[in-house]
VOBA-1610 file (N, C-alpha, C; in pm, whole numbers, padded with zeros to 5 digits, always signed):
BEGIN
Met+00086-00117+00000Met+00000+00000+00000Met+00090+00123+00000Arg+00058+00220-00081Arg+00138+00340-00092Arg+00087+00446+00005Val+00168+00545+00029Val+00133+00655+00119Val+00009+00728+00067Arg+00003+00745-00064Arg-00112+00813-00122Arg-00241+00736-00093Asp-00237+00602-00099Asp-00355+00520-00070Asp-00397+00536+00076Leu-00299+00546+00166Leu-00331+00565+00307Leu-00399+00700+00329Gly-00355+00800+00259Gly-00417+00931+00270Gly-00561+00930+00223Gln-00585+00863+00110Gln-00722+00854+00060Gln-00810+00774+00156Ala-00757+00666+00209Ala-00833+00585+00304Ala-00866+00665+00429Ala-00772+00744+00476Ala-00796+00828+00593Ala-00902+00932+00562Gly-00900+00986+00442Gly-01002+01084+00403Gly-01141+01024+00399Val-01151+00902+00345Val-01281+00834+00341Val-01328+00803+00482Leu-01240+00754+00567Leu-01275+00723+00705Leu-01319+00850+00779Gly-01247+00959+00758Gly-01285+01086+00821Gly-01422+01132+00775Gly-01450+01115+00647Gly-01582+01151+00595Gly-01693+01069+00657Leu-01668+00938+00672Leu-01768+00852+00735Leu-01793+00892+00880Val-01686+00922+00953Val-01701+00966+01092Val-01784+01094+01096Gly-01759+01184+01003Gly-01835+01310+00999Gly-01982+01288+00968Val-02009+01198+00873Val-02147+01174+00833Val-02225+01099+00941Val-02164+01002+01007Val-02233+00922+01106Val-02212+00976+01248Gly-02089+01007+01281Gly-02056+01044+01418Gly-02104+01181+01461Val-02094+01281+01375Val-02132+01417+01415Val-02281+01427+01448Pro-02373+01377+01361Pro-02514+01384+01400Pro-02545+01309+01529Ala-02482+01193+01549Ala-02505+01118+01673Ala-02455+01197+01793Trp-02340+01261+01780Trp-02287+01341+01890Trp-02378+01460+01919Val-02423+01529+01814Val-02512+01644+01832Val-02641+01601+01901Ala-02699+01489+01858Ala-02823+01440+01919Ala-02800+01410+02067Gly-02684+01359+02101Gly-02652+01330+02241Gly-02635+01455+02325Gln-02609+01568+02263Gln-02589+01692+02337Gln-02720+01767+02365Val-02829+01726+02297Val-02957+01792+02318Val-03010+01749+02454Pro-03037+01844+02541Pro-03080+01806+02675Pro-03220+01746+02676Glu-03240+01655+02772Glu-03373+01602+02795Glu-03449+01707+02873Arg-03580+01700+02868Arg-03663+01795+02939Arg-03760+01716+03024Val-03777+01756+03148Val-03868+01686+03235Val-04006+01749+03224Ala-04106+01668+03196Ala-04244+01717+03192Ala-04286+01751+03335Val-04351+01862+03353Val-04393+01905+03486Val-04540+01873+03509Ala-04581+01876+03634Ala-04720+01844+03669Ala-04816+01931+03589Gly-04917+01870+03533Gly-05019+01943+03459Gly-04983+01976+03316Glu-04862+01948+03273Glu-04822+01981+03137Glu-04887+01886+03037Arg-04929+01941+02924Arg-04980+01860+02815Arg-04875+01859+02705Val-04854+01744+02651Val-04761+01728+02540Val-04844+01726+02413Glu-04798+01795+02309Glu-04871+01798+02182Glu-04789+01738+02070Val-04859+01668+01980Val-04801+01616+01857Val-04889+01664+01742Ser-04828+01696+01630Ser-04900+01751+01515Ser-04864+01678+01388Ala-04961+01666+01299Ala-04939+01609+01167Ala-04997+01705+01064Ala-04914+01750+00974Ala-04957+01845+00871Ala-05073+01787+00792Gly-05163+01874+00756Gly-05277+01832+00677Gly-05400+01911+00717Glu-05515+01851+00695Glu-05639+01921+00725Glu-05657+01938+00875Ser-05740+02033+00912Ser-05768+02060+01051Ser-05879+01967+01098Pro-05869+01913+01219Pro-05766+01935+01319Pro-05639+01859+01284Asp-05527+01911+01334Asp-05399+01848+01303Asp-05311+01826+01425Thr-05359+01861+01544Thr-05278+01851+01665Thr-05356+01779+01775Val-05285+01692+01845Val-05342+01617+01956Val-05255+01642+02078Gly-05318+01661+02193Gly-05246+01677+02319Gly-05279+01564+02413Phe-05186+01535+02504Phe-05210+01432+02605Phe-05137+01470+02733Gly-05180+01412+02841Gly-05119+01434+02972Gly-05089+01300+03036Gly-05089+01299+03168Gly-05061+01175+03239Gly-04914+01141+03246Val-04827+01241+03221Val-04684+01213+03215Val-04603+01306+03306Ala-04664+01352+03414Ala-04593+01440+03506Ala-04467+01371+03558Gly-04354+01441+03548Gly-04227+01388+03595Gly-04154+01299+03495Trp-04212+01275+03379Trp-04147+01192+03278Trp-04045+01277+03202Glu-03940+01216+03150Glu-03840+01284+03069Glu-03883+01278+02923Arg-03891+01396+02862Arg-03926+01400+02720Arg-03799+01401+02637Arg-03794+01316+02537Arg-03680+01306+02447Arg-03706+01388+02322Thr-03604+01453+02273Thr-03615+01529+02150Thr-03616+01432+02032Thr-03715+01446+01942Thr-03724+01357+01827Thr-03698+01428+01696Gly-03720+01560+01692Gly-03707+01633+01566Gly-03826+01613+01475Asp-03930+01546+01525Asp-04049+01517+01446Asp-04170+01565+01526Arg-04242+01664+01472Arg-04358+01719+01544Arg-04471+01618+01559Gly-04469+01513+01480Gly-04573+01411+01485Gly-04546+01298+01582Thr-04433+01305+01652Thr-04393+01197+01743Thr-04343+01254+01874Ala-04389+01194+01983Ala-04337+01227+02116Ala-04283+01099+02179Val-04165+01109+02240Val-04105+00997+02310Val-04072+01045+02451Leu-04120+00972+02550Leu-04096+01006+02690Leu-04052+00882+02766Arg-03972+00904+02869Arg-03931+00794+02957Arg-03991+00819+03094Gly-04060+00718+03145Gly-04124+00728+03275Gly-04028+00701+03388Pro-04069+00734+03510Pro-03983+00715+03627Pro-03938+00570+03647Ser-04020+00473+03607Ser-03982+00333+03625Ser-03903+00278+03508Gly-03872+00364+03410Gly-03794+00321+03294Gly-03878+00284+03173Val-04010+00285+03184Val-04093+00256+03067Val-04075+00368+02965Val-04094+00335+02839Val-04081+00434+02732Val-04217+00447+02663Leu-04260+00571+02646Leu-04386+00603+02582Leu-04358+00661+02444Leu-04427+00610+02344Leu-04419+00660+02207Leu-04560+00698+02165Val-04579+00824+02127Val-04709+00871+02077Val-04686+00931+01940Thr-04760+00882+01841Thr-04749+00935+01705Thr-04888+00969+01653Val-04895+01069+01567Val-05021+01109+01506Val-05003+01115+01355Ala-05107+01072+01285Ala-05109+01083+01139Ala-05240+01150+01100Asn-05236+01225+00991Asn-05349+01305+00945Asn-05400+01249+00813Gly-05521+01291+00775Gly-05575+01254+00645Gly-05648+01121+00644Val-05693+01075+00758Val-05760+00945+00768Val-05901+00955+00712Glu-05930+00868+00618Glu-06066+00857+00564Glu-06129+00724+00602Asp-06047+00623+00627Asp-06094+00490+00665Asp-06019+00449+00791Phe-06083+00465+00908Phe-06013+00439+01034Phe-05967+00294+01045Glu-06047+00199+01004Glu-06009+00057+01017Glu-05878+00029+00944Arg-05869+00080+00824Arg-05747+00061+00744Arg-05629+00135+00807Ala-05654+00258+00855Ala-05549+00337+00918Ala-05501+00270+01047Ala-05591+00211+01123Ala-05553+00144+01248Ala-05461+00026+01219Arg-05493-00053+01118Arg-05405-00165+01082Arg-05269-00115+01037Trp-05268-00008+00957Trp-05142+00050+00909Trp-05057+00100+01025Arg-05120+00172+01122Arg-05045+00224+01237Arg-04990+00110+01323Arg-05066+00001+01338Arg-05016-00114+01414Arg-04895-00173+01344Glu-04899-00181+01213Glu-04784-00232+01138Glu-04664-00138+01152Met-04687-00008+01147Met-04579+00089+01162Met-04517+00082+01301Leu-04598+00048+01400Leu-04547+00033+01535Leu-04437-00073+01540Gly-04449-00173+01455Gly-04345-00276+01447Gly-04212-00220+01400Leu-04213-00114+01322Leu-04090-00050+01278Leu-04038+00051+01380Gln-04128+00110+01458Gln-04090+00215+01552Gln-04055+00163+01691Ala-04122+00058+01737Ala-04104+00017+01875Ala-04101-00135+01891Phe-04213-00199+01867Phe-04223-00344+01882Phe-04335-00397+01794Asp-04321-00525+01754Asp-04429-00589+01680Asp-04547-00604+01774Ala-04665-00569+01725Ala-04784-00572+01809Ala-04898-00641+01737Glu-04993-00688+01817Glu-05116-00745+01764Glu-05233-00688+01842Phe-05345-00668+01772Phe-05464-00624+01842Phe-05507-00737+01935Asp-05546-00701+02057Asp-05579-00803+02156Asp-05728-00821+02179Gly-05810-00760+02093Gly-05955-00775+02104Gly-06022-00669+02188Gly-05945-00581+02251Gly-06003-00477+02334Gly-06037-00353+02254Ala-06141-00284+02299Ala-06181-00158+02238Ala-06165-00049+02343Val-06139+00072+02297Val-06119+00183+02390Val-06187+00308+02336Thr-06247+00384+02425Thr-06299+00517+02393Thr-06254+00608+02507Asn-06248+00737+02480Asn-06210+00829+02587Asn-06303+00949+02587Pro-06298+01030+02693Pro-06386+01146+02703Pro-06363+01251+02593Gly-06248+01247+02527Gly-06218+01343+02420Gly-06274+01302+02286Gly-06346+01189+02280Gly-06407+01145+02155Gly-06321+01051+02072Phe-06205+01011+02123Phe-06122+00914+02051Phe-06177+00774+02075His-06165+00690+01975His-06207+00551+01985His-06110+00465+01906Gly-06100+00339+01943Gly-06013+00250+01869Gly-05992+00119+01942Tyr-05870+00068+01928Tyr-05840-00068+01974Tyr-05715-00071+02061Thr-05714-00165+02153Thr-05594-00190+02232Thr-05513-00299+02164Cys-05385-00300+02194Cys-05296-00399+02137Cys-05185-00430+02236Lys-05108-00532+02204Lys-04999-00571+02292Lys-04880-00616+02208Ala-04764-00606+02270Ala-04642-00650+02203Ala-04646-00801+02185Val-04591-00847+02074Val-04591-00990+02045Val-04484-01062+02126Gln-04362-01007+02130Gln-04253-01076+02199Gln-04193-00995+02312Ala-04202-00866+02308Ala-04143-00780+02410Ala-04249-00746+02515Ala-04207-00672+02617Ala-04301-00622+02717Ala-04354-00489+02666Gly-04481-00485+02630Gly-04538-00361+02579Gly-04686-00370+02556Val-04752-00255+02569Val-04895-00243+02543Val-04916-00121+02455Cys-05028-00116+02386Cys-05052-00004+02295Cys-05200+00014+02269Ala-05231+00126+02207Ala-05365+00155+02160Ala-05352+00233+02030Val-05443+00206+01939Val-05452+00283+01815Val-05593+00341+01814Val-05600+00474+01820Val-05729+00542+01832Val-05741+00649+01725Gly-05863+00686+01696Gly-05885+00789+01596Gly-05999+00881+01633Lys-05996+00997+01571Lys-06104+01094+01581Lys-06094+01183+01459Asp-06207+01208+01396Asp-06212+01292+01276Asp-06114+01238+01173Asn-06017+01319+01133Asn-05920+01282+01029Asn-05787+01236+01087Leu-05782+01209+01217Leu-05657+01175+01284Leu-05656+01030+01334Val-05539+00969+01331Val-05516+00840+01396Val-05393+00857+01485Val-05404+00806+01607Val-05298+00822+01706Val-05257+00684+01757Thr-05127+00660+01761Thr-05074+00538+01820Thr-05010+00576+01952Val-05048+00505+02058Val-04992+00526+02190Val-04933+00393+02234Ala-04801+00388+02252Ala-04735+00263+02287Ala-04649+00282+02411Leu-04653+00185+02499Leu-04575+00188+02622Leu-04493+00059+02626Ala-04361+00073+02636Ala-04272-00042+02633Ala-04189-00047+02761Gly-04162-00168+02806Gly-04077-00187+02923Gly-04142-00280+03023Arg-04065-00316+03123Arg-04108-00412+03224Arg-04240-00371+03291Asp-04258-00243+03317Asp-04378-00194+03385Asp-04485-00144+03289Ala-04477-00182+03163Ala-04577-00141+03064Ala-04700-00230+03079Thr-04804-00173+03135Thr-04928-00246+03158Thr-05045-00166+03103Pro-05157-00232+03079Pro-05276-00157+03036Pro-05314-00050+03137Gly-05296-00077+03265Gly-05328+00021+03369Gly-05240+00144+03362Ala-05114+00128+03321Ala-05023+00241+03307Ala-05052+00320+03180Leu-05103+00254+03078Leu-05133+00320+02950Leu-05267+00395+02955Ala-05362+00345+03031Ala-05497+00399+03032Ala-05507+00551+03061Pro-05437+00606+03163Pro-05452+00748+03186Pro-05402+00836+03071Ile-05304+00788+02998Ile-05250+00862+02885Ile-05352+00863+02771Val-05408+00746+02741Val-05510+00736+02636Val-05633+00818+02676Asp-05672+00811+02802Asp-05789+00887+02847Asp-05768+01037+02835Ser-05643+01082+02841Ser-05615+01227+02837Ser-05608+01283+02696Leu-05608+01198+02593Leu-05597+01247+02454Leu-05711+01342+02420Arg-05675+01456+02363Arg-05772+01556+02318Arg-05720+01620+02191Val-05812+01656+02102Val-05774+01738+01987Val-05742+01877+02043Ala-05626+01929+02010Ala-05584+02061+02060Ala-05655+02170+01980Ser-05692+02274+02050Ser-05761+02384+01981Ser-05668+02494+01941
//
């Protein structure tokens, strides 16, 4: 191997470190934020109105920066992780619910509907689901043109822990 080849190899390696390492380092420098009592977290999906959903039930949880207005990720005091996503433009809720459950497999864990139905005081309705192999519970709910996936993963992820979050879902005004 010649000196010139080593220089080119070092340049390629440096470029790869810059492309992969710098964004990872920057993401690691973004501080976490602790949700305070009474705070509502909002997620938005561009499209027709309504386009924003808010939820609570996460006082004291750490909110992670995602860079995506349609997704919220929080870590609970016991280490459970909450993922809430919203999609807009729903015309067929049944089809959208199946699609969101499949997408959950790419975002968090493979899930299956468990036969449960859920409604909340904010007018959302849909289905409960559970992780296939991991510890996790979820719900896929909709209202108007929106579909929302609420997933809780971790050892303490139970339907009882997920229920207050789903119950708090409201279309933001």
